C-alpha positions as CSV (number, residue, x, y, z in Angstrom):
1,M,0.0,0.0,0.0
2,S,1.5,3.3,-1.0
3,Q,1.5,6.3,1.3
4,T,-1.2,8.1,-0.7
5,Q,-3.5,5.1,-0.5
6,Y,-2.8,4.8,3.2
7,L,-3.7,8.5,3.7
8,K,-6.9,8.1,1.7
9,M,-7.8,5.1,3.8
10,L,-7.2,7.1,7.0
11,E,-9.3,10.0,5.6
12,R,-12.2,7.6,4.9
13,E,-12.0,6.2,8.4
14,I,-12.0,9.7,9.9
15,Q,-15.1,10.5,7.9
16,K,-16.9,7.3,9.2
17,I,-16.0,8.2,12.7
18,N,-17.2,11.8,12.2
19,K,-20.6,10.5,11.0
20,K,-20.8,8.2,14.1
21,I,-19.9,11.2,16.4
22,D,-22.5,13.4,14.7
23,F,-25.2,10.7,15.1
24,K,-24.3,10.2,18.8
25,I,-24.4,13.9,19.5
26,L,-27.9,14.2,17.9
27,Q,-29.0,11.2,20.0
28,G,-27.5,12.7,23.2
29,Q,-25.1,9.7,23.7
30,D,-21.6,9.5,24.9
31,Y,-18.9,9.5,22.2
32,K,-15.6,9.3,24.1
33,R,-14.4,6.2,22.3
34,E,-15.0,7.6,18.9
35,A,-13.3,10.9,19.9
36,R,-10.3,9.0,21.0
37,D,-10.2,7.0,17.7
38,H,-10.6,10.2,15.8
39,K,-7.7,11.8,17.6
40,L,-5.4,8.8,17.0
41,L,-6.3,8.7,13.2
42,L,-5.5,12.5,12.9
43,K,-2.2,11.9,14.6
44,K,-1.4,9.2,12.0
45,V,-2.4,11.5,9.2
46,R,-0.2,14.3,10.5
47,Y,2.8,11.9,11.1
48,N,2.6,10.5,7.5
49,S,2.1,13.8,5.8
50,R,4.7,15.8,7.6
51,V,7.3,17.8,5.6
52,S,10.9,18.0,6.7
53,L,12.4,21.4,7.7
54,M,14.7,21.4,4.7
55,N,11.7,20.9,2.3
56,K,9.9,23.8,4.0
57,L,12.8,26.1,3.6
58,V,13.2,25.2,-0.1
59,I,9.5,25.7,-0.7
60,L,9.6,29.0,1.1
61,F,12.6,30.2,-0.8
62,F,11.3,29.4,-4.2
63,R,7.8,30.7,-3.4
64,T,8.8,34.2,-2.6
65,N,9.2,36.7,-5.4
66,I,12.9,37.7,-5.4
67,Y,12.6,40.2,-8.3
68,A,10.1,42.5,-6.6
């Protein structure tokens, strides 16, 4: 499984959990377990989509207009 496929799968899982949380909020039920799962999935997405400091500097350098 490639990293993009993995991230898409995580996004789908997050959407499923969001729907469960929304339903439970409307029903007035407790949703602690779903909130914990949501938090863990978000942490996985952030970890797998992080950009190194060097990449950020290169992007910042080439994004700015040096001729202005």
